[in-house]
C-alpha positions as CSV (number, residue, x, y, z in Angstrom):
1,M,-61.0,25.9,-25.0
2,K,-58.3,28.7,-25.0
3,I,-59.4,29.8,-21.6
4,I,-58.9,26.2,-20.3
5,L,-55.6,25.8,-21.9
6,N,-54.4,29.1,-20.3
7,I,-55.6,27.9,-16.9
8,I,-53.7,24.7,-17.4
9,I,-50.6,26.4,-18.5
10,F,-50.8,28.8,-15.4
11,L,-51.3,26.0,-13.0
12,T,-48.3,24.1,-14.5
13,L,-46.0,27.2,-14.2
14,T,-47.1,27.8,-10.7
15,S,-46.4,24.2,-9.7
16,V,-42.9,24.4,-11.3
17,A,-42.2,27.6,-9.5
18,A,-43.2,26.3,-6.3
19,Q,-41.1,23.2,-6.9
20,N,-38.0,25.2,-7.8
21,Q,-38.6,27.4,-4.6
22,Y,-38.8,24.2,-2.5
23,E,-35.6,22.8,-4.1
24,K,-33.8,26.0,-3.5
25,G,-35.0,26.2,0.2
26,M,-34.0,22.7,0.9
27,T,-30.5,22.9,-0.6
28,K,-30.0,26.2,1.3
29,A,-31.1,24.5,4.6
30,F,-28.5,21.7,3.9
31,E,-25.8,24.2,3.2
32,L,-26.5,25.8,6.5
33,W,-26.4,22.5,8.3
34,E,-23.1,21.6,6.5
35,A,-21.8,24.9,7.7
36,K,-22.7,23.9,11.3
37,K,-25.4,26.7,11.4
38,N,-27.7,24.2,13.0
39,D,-30.4,26.5,14.5
40,E,-30.5,28.6,11.2
41,A,-30.9,25.3,9.3
42,I,-33.7,24.1,11.7
43,N,-35.6,27.4,11.3
44,L,-35.4,27.1,7.5
45,F,-36.6,23.7,7.5
46,E,-39.5,24.6,9.5
47,R,-40.4,27.5,7.3
48,I,-40.4,25.1,4.3
49,G,-42.4,22.7,6.2
50,K,-45.2,25.2,6.8
51,A,-45.0,26.6,3.2
52,E,-45.1,23.0,1.9
53,K,-47.9,21.9,4.1
54,E,-48.0,18.2,3.3
55,N,-44.3,17.3,3.1
56,W,-42.8,15.3,5.9
57,L,-39.0,15.8,5.0
58,P,-38.5,19.4,6.2
59,Y,-39.8,18.4,9.6
60,Y,-37.9,15.2,9.6
61,Y,-34.6,17.0,9.0
62,A,-35.4,19.7,11.5
63,A,-36.0,16.9,14.2
64,Q,-32.7,15.2,13.1
65,I,-30.6,18.2,13.6
66,H,-31.9,18.7,17.1
67,I,-31.5,15.1,18.0
68,I,-27.9,15.0,16.7
69,T,-26.9,18.2,18.4
70,S,-28.2,16.9,21.8
71,F,-25.6,14.3,21.7
72,N,-22.8,16.8,21.8
73,I,-24.0,19.2,24.6
74,K,-23.9,18.9,28.3
75,D,-26.6,21.6,29.3
76,V,-29.5,19.7,30.7
77,I,-32.0,22.5,29.9
78,E,-30.8,22.6,26.4
79,I,-30.9,18.8,25.8
80,E,-34.4,18.6,27.2
81,S,-35.6,21.6,25.0
82,R,-34.0,20.2,21.8
83,L,-35.4,16.7,22.2
84,K,-38.9,18.1,23.0
85,K,-38.6,20.2,19.8
86,A,-37.6,17.3,17.9
87,Q,-40.5,15.3,19.1
88,N,-42.9,18.0,17.9
89,Y,-41.2,18.1,14.5
90,L,-41.6,14.3,14.3
91,N,-45.2,14.6,15.3
92,E,-45.7,16.9,12.3
93,A,-43.9,14.6,10.0
94,K,-46.0,11.7,10.9
95,I,-49.2,13.6,10.2
96,F,-48.1,13.8,6.4
97,S,-46.5,10.3,6.1
98,K,-48.0,7.2,7.8
99,D,-46.0,3.9,8.3
100,N,-42.8,5.6,7.3
101,A,-39.7,3.6,8.2
102,E,-37.4,6.6,8.1
103,I,-39.6,8.5,10.7
104,L,-39.7,5.4,12.8
105,I,-35.9,5.2,12.7
106,M,-35.6,8.9,13.7
107,Q,-38.0,8.3,16.6
108,A,-35.8,5.5,17.8
109,M,-32.8,7.8,17.6
110,L,-34.7,10.5,19.6
111,H,-35.5,8.0,22.4
112,T,-31.9,6.9,22.2
113,A,-30.8,10.4,22.8
114,Y,-33.0,10.5,26.0
115,V,-31.3,7.1,27.2
116,V,-27.7,8.4,26.5
117,Y,-28.5,11.8,28.3
118,D,-30.0,10.0,31.3
119,G,-30.1,6.2,31.3
120,A,-31.2,5.8,34.8
121,K,-34.3,7.9,34.2
122,Y,-35.2,6.8,30.7
123,G,-33.5,3.4,30.1
124,M,-36.1,1.2,31.5
125,S,-39.1,2.9,29.8
126,L,-37.6,3.7,26.4
127,A,-35.4,0.6,25.7
128,P,-38.5,-1.7,24.8
129,K,-39.7,1.2,22.6
130,I,-36.5,1.6,20.8
131,E,-36.4,-2.1,19.9
132,A,-40.0,-2.0,18.7
133,L,-39.3,0.9,16.5
134,Y,-36.4,-0.7,14.6
135,V,-38.3,-3.9,14.3
136,E,-41.3,-2.2,12.8
137,A,-39.1,-0.1,10.4
138,K,-37.4,-3.3,9.3
139,K,-40.8,-4.8,8.7
140,L,-41.8,-1.8,6.5
141,E,-38.4,-1.8,4.7
142,P,-36.4,-4.9,5.2
143,E,-33.5,-3.5,3.2
144,N,-33.3,-0.1,4.8
145,P,-29.7,0.4,5.6
146,R,-30.3,2.9,8.4
147,A,-32.8,0.5,10.2
148,I,-30.4,-2.4,10.0
149,L,-27.2,-0.4,10.9
150,Y,-28.6,1.6,13.8
151,H,-30.6,-1.4,15.1
152,A,-27.3,-3.3,15.2
153,E,-25.7,-0.4,17.1
154,W,-28.5,-0.2,19.7
155,K,-28.1,-4.1,20.3
156,M,-24.4,-3.8,20.5
157,G,-24.8,-1.1,23.2
158,A,-27.3,-3.4,25.1
159,A,-24.9,-6.4,24.8
160,K,-22.1,-4.3,26.3
161,F,-24.4,-3.1,29.2
162,W,-25.4,-6.7,30.0
163,G,-21.9,-8.1,29.7
164,T,-22.4,-10.0,26.5
165,D,-20.5,-10.0,23.2
166,P,-21.6,-7.2,20.8
167,K,-19.6,-9.0,18.0
168,V,-22.7,-11.2,17.2
169,F,-24.2,-8.3,15.7
170,C,-21.4,-7.5,13.3
171,S,-23.0,-9.4,10.5
172,E,-25.9,-7.0,10.7
173,V,-23.4,-4.2,10.2
174,E,-22.1,-6.0,7.1
175,K,-25.6,-6.4,5.8
176,A,-26.1,-2.7,6.1
177,I,-23.0,-2.0,4.0
178,L,-24.5,-4.1,1.2
179,Y,-27.8,-2.1,1.4
180,F,-26.1,1.1,1.4
181,E,-24.6,0.2,-1.9
182,K,-28.0,-0.7,-3.3
183,Q,-29.8,2.3,-1.9
184,L,-31.6,4.6,-4.5
185,A,-33.5,7.8,-3.3
186,S,-37.1,7.4,-4.3
187,T,-37.9,11.2,-4.1
188,L,-35.6,14.3,-4.0
189,F,-33.9,14.9,-0.7
190,Y,-35.0,11.5,0.6
191,P,-32.8,10.3,3.6
192,D,-29.5,8.7,2.5
193,W,-27.4,9.3,5.5
194,G,-25.6,6.9,7.7
195,K,-22.8,5.4,5.6
196,D,-20.3,7.6,7.3
197,Q,-20.9,6.0,10.6
198,I,-20.2,2.5,9.7
199,S,-16.6,2.5,10.6
200,R,-17.4,3.9,14.1
201,I,-19.9,1.3,14.7
202,Q,-17.6,-1.4,13.4
203,E,-15.2,-0.6,16.2
204,N,-17.4,-2.9,18.3
205,C,-16.2,-5.7,16.1
206,N,-12.5,-5.3,16.8
């Protein structure tokens, strides 16, 4: 009995130590990202993902940094490289989390990055996929503020392209604001970003 108890205690302490190491690593990665040390943050998220083995979040954030970074660079080779790496990270995340609205949203953002980078090449093929990803994300989580907000932004962009009024989607932005207020993280480090982009997207409503 004593041996079994010692084994249980050992396993518990090992689990707690691993969790603490995970939390410290993720916190450090976010600090690097905040300090604009993007590639260092990506590398750390990747190492955490490999250590955790079945956690989708580190790969998700590694992909997100690549995607966001691609919007602010001009070099074609670097854009292609970052978006391909982002896709690889999302593929890893999908292995560990099926039917995940947050991953679908990030996949839509990755496709959007391709369209922004080269609309003539990617617009026709990826536009339907982007729309479908947002629709599926909202089916899985009807009150996900990122799905609602970024789907609205996508539809506003499409409206401008086709010469129609983007203001018809402003009510969706208002809905997203309400859901951001209600949002509660289900797990530590669960995505909660996007609120700081509301004012930028609302410029389409002026």
